C-alpha positions as CSV (number, residue, x, y, z in Angstrom):
1,M,-74.2,-86.3,129.7
2,A,-73.5,-85.6,126.0
3,E,-69.8,-85.7,126.6
4,T,-70.1,-88.9,128.5
5,D,-72.1,-90.5,125.6
6,I,-69.6,-89.4,123.1
7,G,-66.7,-90.7,125.2
8,L,-68.5,-94.0,125.6
9,W,-69.2,-94.3,121.9
10,Y,-65.6,-93.5,121.0
11,S,-64.1,-95.9,123.6
12,N,-66.3,-98.7,122.1
13,I,-65.0,-98.3,118.6
14,P,-62.7,-101.3,117.8
15,F,-59.0,-100.7,117.8
16,F,-58.1,-100.4,114.1
17,T,-61.3,-98.7,113.0
18,K,-60.8,-96.2,115.9
19,W,-57.2,-95.3,114.8
20,W,-58.0,-95.2,111.1
21,F,-61.1,-93.0,111.7
22,T,-59.2,-90.7,114.2
23,L,-56.1,-90.2,112.1
24,T,-58.2,-89.5,109.0
25,L,-60.0,-86.7,110.8
26,I,-56.8,-85.3,112.2
27,C,-54.8,-85.3,109.0
28,T,-57.6,-84.1,106.7
29,L,-58.9,-81.4,109.0
30,G,-55.4,-80.4,110.0
31,A,-54.3,-80.1,106.4
32,N,-57.4,-78.1,105.3
33,F,-57.0,-75.6,108.2
34,G,-53.3,-75.2,107.6
35,V,-52.1,-77.0,110.7
36,L,-50.5,-79.8,108.8
37,P,-48.6,-79.5,105.4
38,A,-50.9,-81.1,102.8
39,Q,-48.2,-81.3,100.2
40,Q,-46.1,-83.4,102.6
41,M,-48.8,-86.1,102.7
42,L,-49.1,-86.7,98.9
43,L,-47.7,-90.0,97.5
44,V,-44.9,-89.0,95.1
45,W,-42.3,-91.5,94.0
46,D,-39.3,-89.2,93.8
47,F,-39.8,-87.8,97.3
48,V,-40.3,-91.3,98.8
49,A,-37.6,-93.1,96.8
50,Y,-34.9,-90.5,96.6
51,K,-35.5,-88.2,99.6
52,F,-36.7,-90.9,101.9
53,Q,-39.9,-89.1,102.9
54,I,-41.5,-92.3,104.1
55,W,-44.2,-90.6,106.1
56,R,-45.9,-90.0,102.8
57,L,-46.7,-93.7,102.7
58,A,-49.0,-93.1,105.7
59,G,-50.0,-89.5,105.0
60,C,-51.6,-90.5,101.6
61,V,-53.9,-92.8,103.5
62,F,-55.1,-90.5,106.2
63,F,-55.3,-87.3,104.2
64,M,-58.4,-87.4,102.0
65,G,-58.1,-84.1,100.2
66,K,-60.5,-81.1,100.5
67,L,-63.4,-80.9,102.9
68,G,-66.8,-81.4,101.4
69,F,-69.5,-83.9,100.7
70,P,-67.2,-86.6,99.3
71,F,-65.0,-86.4,102.4
72,L,-68.1,-86.9,104.7
73,I,-69.2,-89.9,102.6
74,N,-65.8,-91.5,102.7
75,V,-65.5,-91.0,106.5
76,Y,-69.0,-92.5,106.9
77,F,-68.1,-95.6,104.9
78,L,-64.7,-95.9,106.6
79,Y,-66.4,-95.9,110.1
80,N,-69.4,-98.0,109.2
81,Y,-67.9,-100.8,107.1
82,S,-64.5,-101.0,108.8
83,L,-66.4,-101.4,112.1
84,R,-68.7,-104.0,110.6
85,L,-65.8,-106.0,109.3
86,E,-63.7,-105.7,112.4
87,T,-66.6,-106.7,114.7
88,G,-68.0,-109.3,112.2
89,V,-65.9,-111.8,110.4
90,Y,-62.7,-110.5,112.1
91,D,-64.2,-110.3,115.6
92,G,-61.6,-111.5,118.1
93,K,-59.0,-111.7,115.3
94,P,-57.3,-108.3,115.2
95,A,-54.1,-109.6,113.7
96,D,-56.0,-111.0,110.7
97,Y,-57.8,-107.6,110.2
98,C,-54.5,-105.8,110.5
99,F,-53.1,-108.0,107.8
100,L,-56.1,-107.2,105.5
101,L,-55.4,-103.5,105.9
102,I,-51.7,-103.9,105.4
103,F,-52.1,-106.0,102.3
104,N,-54.6,-103.6,100.7
105,W,-52.4,-100.7,101.7
106,I,-49.3,-102.2,100.0
107,C,-51.3,-103.0,96.9
108,L,-52.5,-99.4,96.7
109,I,-49.1,-98.0,97.3
110,I,-47.8,-100.0,94.4
111,L,-50.7,-98.9,92.2
112,G,-50.2,-95.4,93.4
113,F,-46.6,-95.3,92.1
114,I,-47.6,-96.8,88.8
115,I,-50.8,-94.9,87.9
116,P,-49.9,-92.5,89.7
117,L,-52.2,-91.8,92.7
118,R,-51.5,-89.0,95.1
119,L,-54.0,-90.1,97.7
120,I,-55.1,-93.6,98.5
121,G,-57.5,-93.2,101.4
122,M,-60.7,-93.4,99.4
123,P,-59.7,-96.6,97.5
124,L,-58.6,-98.2,100.7
125,V,-62.0,-97.5,102.2
126,I,-63.7,-99.0,99.1
127,S,-61.5,-102.1,99.3
128,V,-62.6,-102.8,102.8
129,L,-66.2,-102.1,101.9
130,Y,-65.8,-104.5,99.0
131,V,-64.6,-107.3,101.3
132,W,-67.5,-106.8,103.6
133,C,-69.9,-106.8,100.7
134,Q,-68.5,-110.1,99.4
135,V,-68.6,-111.7,102.9
136,N,-72.2,-110.5,103.3
137,H,-73.2,-110.6,99.6
138,D,-76.8,-111.5,100.2
139,T,-77.4,-108.9,102.9
140,V,-79.8,-106.2,101.8
141,V,-78.4,-102.7,102.1
142,Q,-80.0,-99.3,101.6
143,F,-78.6,-96.8,99.1
144,W,-79.5,-93.3,98.2
145,F,-83.2,-92.3,98.0
146,G,-84.3,-95.5,99.8
147,T,-83.2,-97.9,97.1
148,Q,-82.4,-101.4,98.3
149,F,-80.3,-104.2,96.8
150,K,-77.9,-107.0,97.8
151,A,-74.6,-105.9,99.3
152,M,-72.6,-107.5,96.4
153,Y,-73.8,-104.6,94.2
154,L,-72.9,-101.7,96.6
155,P,-69.4,-101.0,95.4
156,W,-70.5,-100.9,91.8
157,A,-73.4,-98.7,92.7
158,L,-71.0,-96.3,94.4
159,A,-68.8,-96.2,91.3
160,G,-71.9,-95.5,89.1
161,F,-73.2,-92.8,91.4
162,N,-69.8,-91.1,91.3
163,V,-70.0,-91.0,87.5
164,L,-73.5,-89.5,87.7
165,L,-72.1,-86.8,89.9
166,G,-69.5,-85.9,87.3
167,G,-66.6,-88.0,88.4
168,N,-65.0,-90.9,86.6
169,G,-65.4,-93.6,89.2
170,M,-61.7,-94.5,89.0
171,M,-61.0,-94.4,92.7
172,E,-64.0,-96.8,93.4
173,L,-62.8,-99.2,90.6
174,I,-59.3,-99.2,92.0
175,G,-60.6,-100.0,95.5
176,I,-62.8,-102.8,94.1
177,F,-59.8,-104.2,92.2
178,V,-57.7,-104.3,95.4
179,G,-60.5,-105.6,97.5
180,H,-61.2,-108.4,95.0
181,I,-57.5,-109.4,95.0
182,F,-57.6,-109.9,98.7
183,F,-61.0,-111.7,98.8
184,F,-60.1,-114.0,95.9
185,L,-56.7,-115.0,97.3
186,K,-57.8,-115.2,100.9
187,Y,-61.2,-116.9,100.5
188,K,-62.4,-117.7,97.0
189,Y,-59.4,-119.4,95.5
190,P,-58.5,-121.7,98.5
191,I,-62.1,-122.4,99.5
192,D,-64.1,-122.6,96.2
193,Y,-61.3,-123.9,93.9
194,G,-59.3,-125.9,96.4
195,G,-56.1,-123.9,95.7
196,A,-53.3,-122.9,98.0
197,S,-53.7,-120.3,100.6
198,F,-51.4,-117.4,99.6
199,L,-52.5,-114.9,102.2
200,N,-51.7,-116.1,105.7
201,T,-51.3,-113.6,108.5
202,P,-47.7,-113.3,109.5
203,Q,-47.0,-114.8,113.0
204,I,-45.4,-111.5,114.2
205,L,-48.8,-109.8,114.0
206,Y,-50.3,-112.4,116.3
207,K,-47.6,-111.6,118.8
208,Y,-48.7,-107.9,119.0
209,F,-52.4,-108.5,118.3
210,P,-53.3,-112.0,119.7
211,N,-56.7,-113.5,119.1
212,R,-59.2,-113.1,121.8
213,G,-62.5,-114.8,122.6
214,G,-65.8,-113.6,123.8
215,G,-66.2,-110.6,121.5
216,V,-69.5,-109.2,120.4
217,S,-70.4,-110.6,117.0
218,G,-71.4,-108.3,114.2
219,F,-72.1,-108.8,110.5
220,G,-70.9,-111.8,108.7
221,Q,-68.8,-114.9,109.2
222,A,-65.9,-116.5,107.3
223,P,-66.8,-117.7,103.8
224,A,-67.6,-121.4,103.5
225,S,-66.9,-123.6,100.5
226,R,-69.3,-123.4,97.6
227,R,-68.2,-126.7,96.2
228,A,-70.3,-129.9,96.6
229,Q,-70.9,-130.9,100.2
230,P,-71.0,-134.6,101.4
231,N,-74.7,-134.3,102.2
232,G,-75.5,-133.5,98.6
233,N,-76.4,-129.8,99.1
234,E,-74.4,-128.7,96.2
235,G,-73.7,-125.0,95.7
236,R,-75.0,-123.9,99.1
237,H,-72.9,-121.5,101.0
238,N,-73.1,-119.1,104.0
239,W,-70.8,-116.2,103.4
240,G,-72.4,-113.8,105.9
241,G,-75.5,-113.0,107.8
242,G,-78.4,-110.8,106.8
243,N,-81.8,-111.0,105.1
244,R,-82.2,-112.0,101.5
245,L,-84.3,-110.0,99.1
246,G,-87.9,-111.1,99.2
247,D,-87.7,-112.7,102.6
């Protein structure tokens, strides 16, 4: 019965979340137990540019370093918020969600070569979490020790909590930065400011991941304009479902 339940749970995970979650477990566990070469999954410019070790561009996403509490937290956030985003605002639109992941991945690869970063799995998770939090910015979320606040503050709370634990919060800030680039260019600039839409999903992705109808709706919906509406309800918006604080 337990095996059947696990199999049913796994089969119901949406496509991109399933593969991201699965490959992260395989690469991280495999590298820590000596089955996979950890050094071959680090993002290093010289090896990628001059030795054409292009697998590092993917390995640095799925390998999350040493096993421990940070790894468990990152896997939890990966599964939870990627699933919510894929079954929420991107429900039935796998090509658009794939484009989000590709865009954020490319941004992090570029930053990884500049800063440099050896692993980009954690900031990629935070970037996806950030987009979900912006789409559902009034949704009340729970943090450690039962604290509750609006989702828009969650990425910053994670960065602050990392600093309290002795880290520098840099990975969280990088993920926030990349997530904000996507959210601003995809939603805020064209919707709130009437600007051009710079982030349009390439048609080739629709060929391999066509839109589908009849999905199960999750958290959030596409952001609506915050500019003045014809009925005079200025400033109103609906960027995602959820309960507001105090309701």
